[in-house]
VEXZA-913386 format. One record per residue (C-alpha): residue number from 1; residue in three letters; x, y, z. Coordinates in steps of 0.1 Angstrom, whole numbers, plus 5000, padded with zeros to 4 digits. Each point is the difference from the previous one (the first is absolute). Example, Ala and Ser with C-alpha at 12.3 -4.5 7.8 and 13.67 -1.06 7.14 Angstrom:
residues 2
- 1; ALA; 5123; 4955; 5078 $
- 2; SER; 5014; 5034; 4993 $
This chain:
residues 428
- 1; MET; 5000; 5000; 5000 $
- 2; ARG; 5013; 5034; 4990 $
- 3; LEU; 4996; 5025; 5029 $
- 4; SER; 4989; 5027; 4975 $
- 5; GLN; 4970; 4979; 4992 $
- 6; TYR; 4993; 4988; 5036 $
- 7; PHE; 4978; 5013; 5028 $
- 8; LEU; 5023; 5004; 5030 $
- 9; PRO; 4989; 5030; 5021 $
- 10; LEU; 5029; 5003; 5024 $
- 11; LEU; 4999; 5024; 5030 $
- 12; LYS; 5031; 5019; 5012 $
- 13; GLU; 4985; 5007; 5034 $
- 14; THR; 4985; 4976; 5025 $
- 15; PRO; 4963; 5005; 5006 $
- 16; SER; 4992; 5010; 5036 $
- 17; GLU; 4976; 4971; 5006 $
- 18; ALA; 5027; 4973; 4993 $
- 19; GLN; 5013; 4988; 5034 $
- 20; ILE; 5020; 4969; 4991 $
- 21; VAL; 5026; 4991; 4974 $
- 22; SER; 4979; 4979; 4976 $
- 23; HIS; 4972; 5026; 4999 $
- 24; ARG; 5025; 5028; 4993 $
- 25; TYR; 5018; 4982; 4972 $
- 26; MET; 4968; 4986; 4985 $
- 27; LEU; 4986; 5035; 4997 $
- 28; ARG; 5033; 5016; 4988 $
- 29; ALA; 5007; 4972; 4975 $
- 30; GLY; 4965; 5005; 4984 $
- 31; MET; 4989; 4965; 5010 $
- 32; ILE; 4966; 5009; 5016 $
- 33; LYS; 4976; 5029; 5004 $
- 34; GLN; 4977; 5004; 5029 $
- 35; GLN; 4963; 5004; 4989 $
- 36; ALA; 4984; 4999; 5035 $
- 37; ALA; 5011; 4990; 5035 $
- 38; GLY; 5016; 4966; 4997 $
- 39; ILE; 4991; 4996; 4963 $
- 40; TYR; 5026; 5003; 4973 $
- 41; SER; 5004; 4999; 4962 $
- 42; TRP; 5029; 4979; 4989 $
- 43; LEU; 5020; 5019; 4973 $
- 44; PRO; 5020; 4982; 4973 $
- 45; LEU; 5032; 4995; 5020 $
- 46; GLY; 4982; 4988; 5031 $
- 47; LEU; 4978; 4978; 4980 $
- 48; ARG; 5030; 4983; 4984 $
- 49; ALA; 5014; 4992; 5035 $
- 50; LEU; 4966; 4988; 5012 $
- 51; ASP; 4996; 4977; 4970 $
- 52; ASN; 5035; 4985; 5006 $
- 53; VAL; 4991; 4992; 5036 $
- 54; GLU; 4967; 4985; 4989 $
- 55; LYS; 5017; 4978; 4974 $
- 56; ILE; 5025; 4986; 5025 $
- 57; VAL; 4972; 4993; 5025 $
- 58; ALA; 4979; 4982; 4974 $
- 59; ASP; 5030; 4981; 4986 $
- 60; GLU; 5009; 4985; 5033 $
- 61; LEU; 4964; 4991; 5008 $
- 62; GLU; 4995; 4983; 4967 $
- 63; LYS; 5032; 4980; 5006 $
- 64; ALA; 4985; 4989; 5033 $
- 65; GLY; 4968; 4987; 4983 $
- 66; CYS; 4977; 5029; 5009 $
- 67; VAL; 4972; 5009; 4975 $
- 68; ARG; 4992; 5036; 4992 $
- 69; VAL; 4965; 5014; 4999 $
- 70; LEU; 4986; 5035; 5000 $
- 71; MET; 4971; 5010; 5022 $
- 72; PRO; 4980; 5032; 4999 $
- 73; THR; 5009; 5029; 5023 $
- 74; LEU; 4963; 5004; 5009 $
- 75; GLN; 4984; 4973; 5022 $
- 76; PRO; 4964; 4993; 5011 $
- 77; THR; 4998; 5005; 5038 $
- 78; GLU; 4979; 4968; 5003 $
- 79; LEU; 5032; 4979; 4999 $
- 80; TRP; 5015; 5019; 5029 $
- 81; LYS; 4968; 4997; 5020 $
- 82; GLU; 5000; 4962; 4993 $
- 83; SER; 5036; 4997; 5014 $
- 84; GLY; 4992; 5021; 5030 $
- 85; ARG; 5027; 5026; 4991 $
- 86; TYR; 4978; 5028; 4988 $
- 87; ASP; 5007; 5022; 5030 $
- 88; ALA; 5036; 4989; 5006 $
- 89; LEU; 5018; 5028; 4981 $
- 90; GLY; 4977; 5028; 5012 $
- 91; LYS; 5005; 5033; 4982 $
- 92; GLU; 5030; 4987; 4981 $
- 93; MET; 4975; 4982; 4977 $
- 94; LEU; 4985; 5022; 4973 $
- 95; ARG; 4963; 4992; 4996 $
- 96; PHE; 4975; 5015; 4976 $
- 97; LYS; 4968; 4993; 4980 $
- 98; ASP; 4995; 4997; 4963 $
- 99; ARG; 4970; 5015; 4981 $
- 100; ALA; 4980; 4968; 5008 $
- 101; ASP; 5006; 5006; 5037 $
- 102; ARG; 5022; 4970; 5003 $
- 103; GLU; 5028; 5004; 5025 $
- 104; LEU; 5036; 4995; 4988 $
- 105; LEU; 5034; 5004; 5014 $
- 106; TYR; 5034; 5008; 4985 $
- 107; SER; 5022; 4969; 5006 $
- 108; PRO; 5023; 5002; 5030 $
- 109; THR; 5008; 4963; 4997 $
- 110; CYS; 4984; 4970; 4982 $
- 111; GLU; 4996; 4970; 5023 $
- 112; GLU; 4962; 5000; 4996 $
- 113; MET; 5000; 5005; 4962 $
- 114; ILE; 5026; 4973; 4993 $
- 115; ILE; 4980; 4975; 5022 $
- 116; ASP; 4969; 5009; 4979 $
- 117; ILE; 5019; 4992; 4968 $
- 118; PHE; 5014; 4968; 5016 $
- 119; ARG; 4966; 4986; 5012 $
- 120; SER; 4985; 5007; 4966 $
- 121; TYR; 5024; 4977; 4981 $
- 122; VAL; 5020; 4977; 5023 $
- 123; LYS; 4979; 4971; 5013 $
- 124; SER; 5025; 4971; 5005 $
- 125; TYR; 5031; 4995; 5021 $
- 126; LYS; 5018; 4989; 4969 $
- 127; ALA; 5003; 5036; 4989 $
- 128; LEU; 5020; 5009; 5031 $
- 129; PRO; 5024; 5013; 5010 $
- 130; LEU; 4994; 5032; 4981 $
- 131; ASN; 5017; 5034; 5003 $
- 132; LEU; 4984; 5030; 4982 $
- 133; TYR; 5013; 5035; 5000 $
- 134; GLN; 4995; 5034; 4985 $
- 135; ILE; 5018; 5033; 4997 $
- 136; ASN; 4975; 5028; 5003 $
- 137; TRP; 4992; 5034; 5015 $
- 138; LYS; 4985; 5002; 5035 $
- 139; PHE; 4987; 5028; 5021 $
- 140; ARG; 5000; 5006; 5038 $
- 141; ASP; 4989; 5034; 5013 $
- 142; GLU; 5029; 5006; 5023 $
- 143; VAL; 4995; 5026; 5027 $
- 144; ARG; 5035; 5015; 4994 $
- 145; PRO; 5013; 4992; 4965 $
- 146; ARG; 5036; 5010; 4998 $
- 147; PHE; 5035; 4992; 4987 $
- 148; GLY; 4989; 4999; 4964 $
- 149; VAL; 4992; 4966; 4987 $
- 150; MET; 5014; 4985; 5032 $
- 151; ARG; 4967; 5006; 5018 $
- 152; GLY; 4975; 5010; 4974 $
- 153; ARG; 4963; 4993; 4998 $
- 154; GLU; 5001; 4985; 4965 $
- 155; PHE; 5027; 4974; 4994 $
- 156; LEU; 5010; 4972; 4977 $
- 157; MET; 5001; 4966; 5018 $
- 158; LYS; 5007; 4964; 4993 $
- 159; ASP; 4975; 4979; 5019 $
- 160; GLY; 5001; 4962; 4998 $
- 161; TYR; 4978; 4973; 5015 $
- 162; SER; 5006; 4963; 5004 $
- 163; PHE; 4975; 4972; 5005 $
- 164; HIS; 5006; 4966; 5016 $
- 165; THR; 4983; 4969; 5013 $
- 166; THR; 5022; 4997; 5031 $
- 167; LEU; 5017; 5024; 5025 $
- 168; ASP; 5033; 4983; 4994 $
- 169; ASP; 4998; 5007; 4963 $
- 170; ALA; 4991; 5036; 5007 $
- 171; LYS; 5031; 5002; 5023 $
- 172; ARG; 5022; 4986; 4972 $
- 173; GLU; 4987; 5027; 4976 $
- 174; TYR; 5006; 5026; 5027 $
- 175; SER; 5036; 4989; 5003 $
- 176; LYS; 5004; 5000; 4962 $
- 177; MET; 4987; 5035; 4997 $
- 178; TYR; 5024; 5011; 5027 $
- 179; ASP; 5029; 4989; 4978 $
- 180; VAL; 4984; 5015; 4968 $
- 181; TYR; 4997; 5034; 5017 $
- 182; HIS; 5037; 4999; 5009 $
- 183; ASN; 5008; 4992; 4964 $
- 184; ILE; 4979; 5030; 4988 $
- 185; PHE; 5016; 5024; 5024 $
- 186; LYS; 5035; 4988; 4991 $
- 187; ARG; 4993; 5006; 4963 $
- 188; LEU; 4988; 5035; 5009 $
- 189; GLY; 5034; 5007; 5017 $
- 190; LEU; 4985; 4998; 5035 $
- 191; THR; 5007; 4980; 5032 $
- 192; ALA; 4967; 4995; 5018 $
- 193; ILE; 4996; 4987; 5035 $
- 194; ALA; 4969; 4979; 5006 $
- 195; VAL; 4987; 5008; 5035 $
- 196; SER; 4973; 4983; 5020 $
- 197; ALA; 4971; 5025; 5000 $
- 198; ASP; 4964; 5005; 5010 $
- 199; SER; 4974; 4988; 4975 $
- 200; GLY; 4979; 5031; 5004 $
- 201; ALA; 4967; 5003; 4981 $
- 202; ILE; 5010; 4972; 4975 $
- 203; GLY; 5001; 4975; 5029 $
- 204; GLY; 5015; 4965; 5000 $
- 205; ASN; 5022; 4979; 5022 $
- 206; LEU; 5035; 5008; 4987 $
- 207; SER; 5013; 5032; 4985 $
- 208; HIS; 5033; 5014; 4988 $
- 209; GLU; 5008; 5036; 4988 $
- 210; PHE; 5029; 5005; 4976 $
- 211; GLN; 5019; 5032; 5012 $
- 212; VAL; 5027; 5019; 4981 $
- 213; LEU; 5021; 5018; 5025 $
- 214; ALA; 5000; 5038; 4996 $
- 215; GLU; 5001; 5030; 5024 $
- 216; THR; 4967; 5012; 4987 $
- 217; GLY; 4982; 4967; 5007 $
- 218; GLU; 4968; 5001; 5020 $
- 219; SER; 5005; 4967; 5018 $
- 220; GLN; 5024; 4992; 5028 $
- 221; VAL; 5018; 4968; 4992 $
- 222; TYR; 5020; 4977; 5023 $
- 223; TYR; 5022; 4974; 4984 $
- 224; ASP; 5030; 4976; 5003 $
- 225; GLN; 5032; 5017; 4990 $
- 226; ARG; 5006; 4973; 4974 $
- 227; PHE; 4975; 5017; 4977 $
- 228; ASP; 5026; 5029; 4998 $
- 229; ASP; 5026; 4974; 4989 $
- 230; ILE; 4976; 4987; 4973 $
- 231; ARG; 4994; 5036; 4988 $
- 232; ASP; 5037; 5007; 4999 $
- 233; GLY; 5008; 4968; 4981 $
- 234; LYS; 5019; 4985; 5029 $
- 235; LEU; 4976; 4971; 5005 $
- 236; SER; 4977; 4980; 4977 $
- 237; LEU; 4971; 4981; 5014 $
- 238; SER; 4971; 4980; 4985 $
- 239; GLY; 4964; 5011; 5005 $
- 240; GLU; 4995; 4973; 5025 $
- 241; GLU; 5031; 5011; 5020 $
- 242; MET; 4989; 5036; 4998 $
- 243; ARG; 4966; 4991; 5014 $
- 244; GLY; 5019; 4987; 5031 $
- 245; LEU; 5015; 5034; 5007 $
- 246; TYR; 4982; 5023; 5025 $
- 247; ALA; 4982; 5030; 4986 $
- 248; ALA; 4969; 5017; 5013 $
- 249; ALA; 4980; 5033; 4994 $
- 250; ASP; 4997; 5022; 5030 $
- 251; GLU; 4965; 4988; 5011 $
- 252; LEU; 5012; 4964; 5002 $
- 253; HIS; 5034; 5006; 5015 $
- 254; VAL; 5001; 4991; 5038 $
- 255; PRO; 5035; 5007; 5013 $
- 256; GLU; 4998; 4976; 5029 $
- 257; LYS; 4989; 4972; 4977 $
- 258; CYS; 5025; 5007; 4972 $
- 259; PRO; 5019; 4968; 4992 $
- 260; ILE; 5034; 5016; 4990 $
- 261; PRO; 5025; 5018; 5022 $
- 262; LYS; 4997; 5038; 5003 $
- 263; GLU; 5034; 5005; 4984 $
- 264; ASN; 4988; 4982; 4969 $
- 265; LEU; 4967; 5019; 4997 $
- 266; ARG; 4998; 5029; 4976 $
- 267; GLU; 4973; 5027; 4998 $
- 268; ALA; 4991; 5021; 4970 $
- 269; ARG; 4972; 5017; 4981 $
- 270; GLY; 4985; 4981; 4971 $
- 271; ILE; 4978; 5005; 4969 $
- 272; GLU; 4974; 4973; 4996 $
- 273; VAL; 5001; 4988; 4963 $
- 274; GLY; 4982; 4967; 5003 $
- 275; HIS; 4978; 4980; 5024 $
- 276; ILE; 4990; 4963; 5000 $
- 277; PHE; 4972; 4984; 5020 $
- 278; LEU; 4990; 4964; 5008 $
- 279; LEU; 4963; 5006; 5001 $
- 280; GLY; 4989; 4964; 5007 $
- 281; ARG; 4962; 4999; 4999 $
- 282; LYS; 4993; 5036; 5011 $
- 283; TYR; 4982; 5009; 4968 $
- 284; THR; 4990; 4966; 4987 $
- 285; ASP; 4981; 4993; 5033 $
- 286; ALA; 4983; 5033; 4998 $
- 287; MET; 4990; 4995; 4963 $
- 288; GLY; 4995; 4963; 5001 $
- 289; ILE; 5026; 4989; 4974 $
- 290; ASP; 5003; 4963; 4995 $
- 291; VAL; 5013; 4977; 4973 $
- 292; THR; 4991; 4964; 4994 $
- 293; GLY; 5026; 4976; 5013 $
- 294; PRO; 5004; 4962; 4998 $
- 295; GLU; 4978; 4996; 5031 $
- 296; GLY; 4977; 5030; 4997 $
- 297; ALA; 5001; 5037; 5005 $
- 298; VAL; 5034; 5016; 5010 $
- 299; ARG; 5002; 5035; 5015 $
- 300; VAL; 5026; 5020; 4981 $
- 301; GLU; 5031; 5015; 5017 $
- 302; MET; 5015; 5033; 4987 $
- 303; GLY; 5031; 5022; 4999 $
- 304; THR; 5003; 5036; 4988 $
- 305; TYR; 5031; 5018; 4988 $
- 306; GLY; 5004; 5037; 4993 $
- 307; ILE; 5027; 5022; 4985 $
- 308; GLY; 4998; 5038; 4998 $
- 309; VAL; 5012; 5005; 4964 $
- 310; SER; 4998; 5038; 4999 $
- 311; ARG; 5014; 5002; 5035 $
- 312; LEU; 5030; 4979; 4988 $
- 313; VAL; 5010; 5028; 4976 $
- 314; ALA; 5003; 5024; 5029 $
- 315; ALA; 5017; 4974; 5023 $
- 316; ILE; 5027; 4993; 4974 $
- 317; ILE; 5007; 5038; 4998 $
- 318; GLU; 5002; 5001; 5038 $
- 319; ALA; 5024; 4972; 5001 $
- 320; SER; 5021; 5012; 4970 $
- 321; HIS; 5008; 5037; 4995 $
- 322; ASP; 5026; 5026; 5007 $
- 323; ASP; 5000; 5038; 5002 $
- 324; ASN; 4998; 5004; 4963 $
- 325; GLY; 4970; 4977; 4994 $
- 326; ILE; 4988; 4965; 4995 $
- 327; ILE; 5023; 4970; 4995 $
- 328; TRP; 4978; 4974; 4982 $
- 329; PRO; 5008; 4963; 5000 $
- 330; GLU; 5003; 4990; 4963 $
- 331; SER; 4970; 4977; 5003 $
- 332; VAL; 4977; 5029; 5009 $
- 333; ALA; 5016; 5030; 4983 $
- 334; PRO; 4976; 5018; 4976 $
- 335; PHE; 5030; 5004; 4976 $
- 336; ARG; 5031; 4979; 5004 $
- 337; VAL; 5022; 5024; 4981 $
- 338; GLY; 5001; 5038; 4998 $
- 339; LEU; 5017; 5013; 4969 $
- 340; ILE; 5013; 5036; 5002 $
- 341; ASN; 5010; 5020; 4970 $
- 342; LEU; 5022; 5029; 5012 $
- 343; ARG; 5000; 5018; 4966 $
- 344; PRO; 4967; 4995; 4981 $
- 345; GLY; 5005; 5011; 4964 $
- 346; ASP; 5036; 4988; 4999 $
- 347; VAL; 5003; 4975; 4971 $
- 348; ASN; 5023; 4976; 5019 $
- 349; CYS; 4980; 5001; 5032 $
- 350; GLU; 4967; 4995; 4981 $
- 351; GLU; 5015; 4971; 4981 $
- 352; ALA; 5014; 4983; 5031 $
- 353; CYS; 4968; 5005; 5020 $
- 354; ASN; 4978; 4987; 4972 $
- 355; LEU; 5022; 4969; 4997 $
- 356; ILE; 4997; 4993; 5038 $
- 357; TYR; 4963; 5008; 5001 $
- 358; ASN; 4990; 4979; 4970 $
- 359; THR; 5022; 4971; 5011 $
- 360; LEU; 4986; 4998; 5035 $
- 361; THR; 4964; 5007; 4988 $
- 362; ALA; 5003; 4971; 4976 $
- 363; LYS; 5011; 4977; 5028 $
- 364; GLU; 4970; 5012; 5021 $
- 365; VAL; 5021; 5017; 5026 $
- 366; PRO; 4979; 5028; 5016 $
- 367; ILE; 5020; 5032; 4992 $
- 368; LEU; 4992; 5037; 5006 $
- 369; TYR; 5019; 5022; 4975 $
- 370; ASP; 5005; 5036; 5012 $
- 371; ASP; 5001; 5017; 4966 $
- 372; THR; 4989; 5034; 5014 $
- 373; ASP; 5019; 5033; 5001 $
- 374; GLU; 5001; 5001; 5038 $
- 375; ARG; 5034; 5008; 5015 $
- 376; PRO; 5023; 4971; 5009 $
- 377; GLY; 4996; 5006; 5038 $
- 378; GLY; 4962; 4998; 4997 $
- 379; LYS; 5002; 4968; 4980 $
- 380; PHE; 5023; 4983; 5025 $
- 381; ALA; 4977; 5011; 5029 $
- 382; SER; 4969; 4988; 4982 $
- 383; MET; 5015; 4965; 4993 $
- 384; ASP; 5011; 4997; 5036 $
- 385; LEU; 4966; 5011; 5013 $
- 386; ILE; 4981; 4974; 4980 $
- 387; GLY; 5025; 4973; 5008 $
- 388; THR; 5009; 4984; 4967 $
- 389; PRO; 5025; 4972; 5010 $
- 390; TRP; 5024; 5008; 4972 $
- 391; GLN; 5008; 5033; 4983 $
- 392; ILE; 5019; 5003; 4967 $
- 393; ILE; 5013; 5035; 4995 $
- 394; VAL; 5010; 5010; 4965 $
- 395; GLY; 5020; 5032; 4994 $
- 396; PRO; 5022; 5013; 4972 $
- 397; LYS; 5032; 5000; 5020 $
- 398; GLY; 4996; 4963; 5009 $
- 399; LEU; 4992; 4991; 4964 $
- 400; GLU; 5032; 5016; 4989 $
- 401; ARG; 5017; 4972; 5020 $
- 402; ASN; 4973; 4974; 4989 $
- 403; VAL; 4986; 4997; 5035 $
- 404; VAL; 4967; 5007; 5018 $
- 405; GLU; 4995; 5001; 5038 $
- 406; LEU; 4981; 4971; 5016 $
- 407; LYS; 4987; 5007; 5035 $
- 408; SER; 4985; 4976; 5026 $
- 409; ARG; 4973; 5018; 5019 $
- 410; LYS; 5003; 4975; 5029 $
- 411; THR; 5037; 5004; 5006 $
- 412; GLY; 5007; 5033; 4983 $
- 413; GLU; 5029; 4984; 4982 $
- 414; LYS; 5008; 5016; 4966 $
- 415; GLN; 5020; 4983; 4972 $
- 416; GLU; 5012; 5013; 4967 $
- 417; VAL; 4993; 4973; 4974 $
- 418; SER; 4994; 4996; 4963 $
- 419; VAL; 4964; 5000; 4987 $
- 420; GLU; 5004; 4964; 4992 $
- 421; SER; 5012; 4992; 5035 $
- 422; ALA; 4972; 5019; 5016 $
- 423; LEU; 4974; 4981; 4979 $
- 424; ALA; 5017; 4967; 5008 $
- 425; LYS; 4998; 5008; 5037 $
- 426; LEU; 4963; 5008; 4998 $
- 427; LEU; 4991; 4971; 4978 $
- 428; GLY; 5022; 4974; 5017 $
């Protein structure tokens, strides 16, 4: 994409309402625009990052045998009354009536609706286990929406639901999804700590929150120091081994009952990016969901698994930035390469930039080519702000020596290399 043809409304000053790093940089980098309290438009750069996160989440779920569906954002309230959860969310649930005076709600979560789909089509135990998921928009009318998309009222969420004939099978799926979530966060460049947590309004017998450590996190997290060693690459553990390490959110941490020595206990703030629940029969008992088994009716066991997809974009920025802007992991970056032409109109610079741009575009490498007349300092600042992992800087003086500058946004390292070497590096 040529910057001269792109929509990238960068801001030089930080808006006064932006209190945390991710909110500041998402506004300044032209990723989002606030339309109302806690409600944002996703602009082109932000949408590319959001799409990349969604693709990674969906890819790992498909590998794990999960099946994607798409449910409407509007739900009939009758389902929530049937489950007994109609009043559970209080004023956070947005309710209204259509022109036929039928009461609807804007989806805050979808346990009831997925059960309604399940009972319409699944009759036999032979169809189980089954794990269905969607990635769709949700709405919760937060009392104090703040921190940009970190705590908005409208948000993009992955919600998954598994169905089983036995509790043991549901527990196996729960353990599998625990590992799948760690795979997802690893691909996103994050180390998440799974902490025991309260099930809240969702309910169930077992619950883990996945927390990314950050100073701006809203949760207080207590955990075994070995999680730090995992994050720093000093220790590698399997999912089963990680489940054996102590980690708890503030409401479930009881100091006098903590099983690890005080000197091995760490305390930090965390951003919740995922939550899994072993529901058991909480909803299937309420809504009478059975399948036919070898010896008669079998009551279905359930699990539910959520990931805040839009929140993850902000969490990645909170975990990976510097004073100049965002530092995207390559897997998530809206553009992997930023190409800077220091002398637009110069024949040699134009020729070199076109070669680089066309070669990378042909290989489907996402590239943003700054072909504008902006001053060099402004171009460098913009590329640092939006966080392209690699920058190729083309100028007439370098081309006299047959070199361009290749910069790593993560390390700040700069190399003078030939055009061919720069392309080889990026295509290797």
